[in-house]
N, C-alpha and C positions, 0 to 999 in steps of 0.2 A: 325930723329925720336929719342926721348929720350928713355933711357933704363928704363923698368918698375921696380919699387922697390916694389916687392910683399913680404911682411913679416908681421908676427903678430906685432901689435902695442899696446902700452899702451894708455890709454885715453889721457895722456899728449902728446904723439906722434901724435895721431889723430888730436888733436887741433892744435899742432904746424904745422903739415902738412896742415891743413885747412887754416891757415893764410898765410903760405908760398905759397900755390897754389893761394890764393886770391890775394896776393900782386904781384906775378909774372905774373898773368894773369888777372889783374884788368880790363883792357879794354874789354877782352873777356866776363867776367861775367857781367860787367856794360852794355855792349852792349846787352847781352841776356836779362837782366832785363828791359832795357830801352824800347825796341820795344813794348812789350805787355803793360807795364805800361803807356806808352805814350797814348795808346788808352783809357786806364782807365782815364787818366788825361783829355783828350779831351772830353770824355763822361761826366765827372764831370763838366767841364766848360760849355759844351753845356746845360746840365740840369739846372745849376745855371743861365745861361743866359735866358733860357726859363722861369724859375720860376720868374725872376725879371720882365719879360714882359707879363706873362700870366695874362689875366683878371680873375676876380672872386672875390666874396665876402669872406673875411676871415671867416673860420668856416663853410662854405657851404659844402654840400656833394660833389659837383663838384670839389672843391679845394682839398678835402680829397682824392678823387679818383685819381686826378692828381698827388698829392704828393706820394701816395702809388704806383701808376704805375711807376713813375720815380725812386722810391726807388728799386722796383723789377728789372727794367731794369739795373740800376747801379749795383745791386748785381750780376745779371747774367753775365754782362760784366766783372766785377771784378773777379768772380770765374773762368770764362773761361780763361782770360788773365793770372791770377795767376797760373792756372794749366799748361798753355803753358810755362810760364817762369820757373816754377819748373822742369818740364820734360826736357826742353832744357838744363837747368843747370846740371841736373843729367847726361845727355849724354855727356856733355862737361867734367865733372869731370871724368866720366868713361874713356873717351879717354885719358885724361891726366894721370890718374892712370895706365892705361895699356901701356903707352909710345907711344901713337898715337898723331897725330896732331889734335888739336881741333880748330874749327872756329865757329863763330856765325852762319854762313849759314849752316854748317854741323849739328850743334846741333838742329836747327829748322827743318832741313830736316828729322831728325830721329823722330821728334815728329809727323810728318804727319801720320794720321791714328790712333794716340794714344790719341788724346785729350779727347774723350769721356771716354776712359778707365781711364785716369788720374783723370778726374772729378769724376768718379765713385768711385775710391779709396779714394780720398779726402773726398767725401761725406760720404762714409761708415765709414771711420775712425772717422770723426767728429761726426757721429751718435753714434758710439760705445763709444767714449770718453764722449759725452754729457750724455748718459745714466749712465755712470760710475760716473760722477760728481753729477748727481741727487742722486745717492746712496752714499751720505755722503762724496763727494769730493775725498777722498783717493783712492777709486777704479778707479775714473776717471784719476787720475795722473798715477796710475799703468798701466792702459790701454793705456794711451797716450805714455808711455815709450815703451810698448810692440809692439805698432803699428808704431813706429817711422821710420822704414825702409820699410814700406809697398809700398810707391810710388817708391823708387829705385828697389824693387823687381818686381813690376809690369812692369816697363819700361825695366829693364835690363834682365829679364827672361821671358818677354812676357806673364805675368800671368794676369788672370782676377782679379777683385776687391776682391772677396772672397778669391781666392787663395793667393793673395798678402798679405792680412791681416794674414792669417794662416801662411804663410811663414815668415812674420815678427815676429810673436809670437814665432815661433820655433827658429829663429836666435837669438832673444834677450833674451832667457832663460839664467839666470845667469848674465845678463849685464844690468838689469833695472836701477841700480844706475848710471851707466855710461851714459845711455840714458837720465836720468833725469838731470844730470849735463850739458849735451849738450843743452837740452831744457832751463835750467836755464841761461846758458851763452847767448843763442839766445835772451831770454827775456830781459836780462840786456842790451845787445847791442841795442835792439829795443827801450827800454825806454830812453837810453842815446841819441840815434839819434833823437827821438821824442822831447826830452827836448831841444836839440840844434836847430832843424829845425822847429818843428811844434808848440810847446807850446807857443812861443811868439805870433803867429798869433791866436792861439786858445784862449788864455787868453784875447786878444784884442776883439775877437768876443763875448766872454762871457761877457766882461765888457759892450759892446754896447747893448747886449741883456738885461742885467740886468737894464740898463737905458732906456729900451723900445725904443731903436734906431734901425733903419734899418741897417743891416749889409751890407756895401758897396760891390758891385760886385767885385771890385779890391781885397778886403780883402779875399773874398772867393777864388779867383784865387790864391792868395798867399798861402792860406792854402793848396789847392790842389797841388800846385807846391812844397811846402815844404814836403808834404807827398810823392810825387814822388821822390824827391831827397833822402830823408832818406831811402826809400824802395830800391832804386837802390844801395845805398852805403852799406846797412846792410843786405838786403834781401838775397843775395847769400850765406852768411856765414853759416847759419843753413843748407841749402841744401847741401853745400859742405861737412860739417861735417857729416851729416847723410849718404851721399853717400859713404864717406870714411869709416864710421863705418860699413856700409853694407858689403863692401868688406873685412874689417878687420874681421868681424864675419865669413864670408865665409872662409877666410884663416885659422882662428883659428879652426873652426868646421868641415870644409869640404876639407881642403888641396887645396883650390882654386889656390894657388900659383903654386903647382905642376901640377894641371890640365891645367892651362894656359900655362905653359912652354911646356907641352906635345903637345898642339895644335900648338905651334910655330915650332915644329920639322918637318923635311921633312916627307912626307907620308910614305916613305919606312923605316924610322927609328922609327916610332911610335910603342908603344906596342900594342899588339892585343886587350887587354882589358883595359879599362880606370881605373883611380884611384878609388878604391872601395868607394862608398858612395858619390862621388863628382859629382855634376851635371855639365852639359856642361857649358863652359865659356860663359858669356854674352857678 
């Protein structure tokens, strides 16, 4: 078991530790992302195969209903699988941060019973941020930064969606710019990964559509496969960063490092009263 390194970190140290954890535990995080996203990939391929063989007159109401239904199914599958992958990654980061052994199986095991809560937090955060973006964009960016650690709070402190959002807003007070920079980095990495893996197939599909040609099924599969690869490679980075930022904020504001060390002491040597203002270790 590794020794936990619990201390206040600058944003640069958070990012450095993010990439260090990612590189040292690449197969752990790739494995966590792969299992849920494989189901999304198979769902995409299955829907694409059904679409190419389904009968119907283009533009008919039956075709429209079928397309809409498949879209809804794919959205639901994607949301559920993304929530599972994000929650499992958070638990893996938590174990590594606290000096414990992290495995793919253990990470998914801790997600059991928390999937609906994770979806609820993601949905609530998305709704709040969307309302903020409608209000002239800037409020949306601010709310996105303030709710950036809501999912880690929900998972690691066993909080409901509303409580997790409030917890995130409390923790991120005074650190909105750092949260924004993490979001910006995650966006840049996602764009670069998409440019390398997805854009070539996407542009080819657009070219064929512009020439009124049917997009081959193989090209659709390659598009979905490239999306899967880029998500597995880049997807964990943002979750790792925000999970570390969550703990960093607790260390800075609540002396989480001292509280965690107290929990490691033998029962007979622990102080009678806990560190003032510090919640129990997650």
